[in-house]
N, C-alpha and C positions, 0 to 999 in steps of 0.2 A: 502494499499500498503505497503511496508516495506522500511524501512530510508535506504538507500544507499550513500557511498561515494567513493572517488578515492580511490586507491591501495597506501599505505606508500611508493611502492620502489619508488627509484627515476629514473623518466623518464617512469612511467606505467602509463596509463589511463584506465585501466580496473576499473570497478565498482564492490564495495564490499558490502553484505550487512552487517549492523551493527548486532551482535556487533566486526565480525571481522576486521582486520587490513589491509591483504592481501589477494589479487586474488591467485586462486589454482596454479598461477605458481610461486609465491613470497611465497608462503606458510613456507617455512624452512625460514624465517629471523623473524616469528614470537616467536619463540623461545630466539632469541637475543633482542628482544622487551620486553619480558617478564624478560631477565635477567638486562636489563636496570631499568626497573621501579624497582624490587628486590633492586639494588644498590642503588637508588634514595631513597627508603624508608626506607633502611637501615643509608643512611646517613643524611636525615630529620626527621626518625621518632624515628626508634629505640636507636640509639646512642646516642639522646638527651634527651633521658627519664628522668634522673633526671638532678636537679638543676646545680649540679656542671661539671658534663658531657657537660650541652648546656653551662656554663660558657667557660669551655677548648674548646670548637669549635667557641665562638663569638672571642677569642684570637687569634686562628690562622686566621682571618680576619682582622686582625689590621695592619693598618701600620707598627706598630712597629716591629711588627709577620716580615711580608715582608719584613723588611731591616734586621733585625737579620738573617733570613734563608740564604739571597744573601751574608751578610756578610760570614757565614759557609762555603755555598758553592764556594765563592770565596778563604777563607782560605782552605778550602781541596782539593783544584782544581777539584771539582767535581767527587772525588774518594771515594768509598765507605770505609770509614775507619776500619770497623769487616773485609772485606775480605782483605782487604792491613795488616792486622793483623796478617790474618793465610796466608799470603804470594801472595796472588792472586790480579791482579790489575782488580778491576769493573768499569766501569762511573756509577753514581748514579745520581740523582736528588731531592733527599726526605732528608730533615734532621729533625731529630729526637732528642729526649732528651734522655741521655744517663741514667740519673734517671727519670723514669716518672713524670709527672706534678702530676701525681695522688697521688704519696709518699711525694713528696715534692714540695708544689705551689712556694716556694720562689727562686727554681732553673729554672723557665719560661724564664726567659730571661737572665740568662746567657750564653753567650758563650762560656764557658768553659764547660757546660754541655750540651753541642748541638755537634751532629755529622753528617757528612751525608752519608745514609746509602743507600744499593740497595734495590730493590724490595722483593729477597729472602731472605736475611740479616733480612728488616724487618717485615717478616712476622714469622721469625724463633725468633726473637728478642720479639716478640709480646708475640710468644707463654711462651718462655722463661721467661720474666715479670710473666707472667699468673700464671706459677708456682713457682718462687723464691718470686717474693712479694707479688703475690694475688691480681693482679689486675684486671679489667675487670668489668663487668655488674654485677653479680652475686655472684664473689668472694670477701671474707674479707682478708684484710690486713694479713700479715705473722708477720711481727715485725722484719723482717730479716734485717741486716745491710745495708746501701745504698751501691751499688758498683759507684765509679767515672770514674773508668779505661775503656776504651774502649777495650783493650788489656784483660783485667782479664773477660770483658763480653763476647768477643769475645770467649773465650778461654771456658768458662762455658757455653755459648750457640753450642761451638762445640761437650762438653761432654752429653750435654742435648739429642741432635741431635743425638748421638751414642749411648747412652742407649736406644730410644725411637726404635731405629732401632733392638736393642737386643730384647728386649722386648716385 
């Protein structure tokens, strides 16, 4: 006899055979579930593969980081500092290190090295950091000088974005 369980869709009482998660009526939700699993795997397995990355991730769970994060959000009034440097006003709720921890561990708890950043700018900045500093899983550090100024980083991010569109 096959193993069955309820469909995972909220309020649905249809029965489904394992290993399926949704009935035929809610099959479109299967892709969403896979995306959630991939996200979980990245955050809990891939991202923490090396010991240094594991330590960085632990830091973001500490009360010290939570207090520092709130301090920076209040200081920046919840506005993306990178958009602000480009003359735009964007609400944001992420706090990012201007100089990545991977480059300088000593700047991890310095409020002056932190800035509020929106999702789009964070994605662009991560890509820019990978090309400029050589950060990331498989990259090696380039040895280029640290840039501590948000306005300068925003300008370099824009230049990098423009260059990618052209080429």
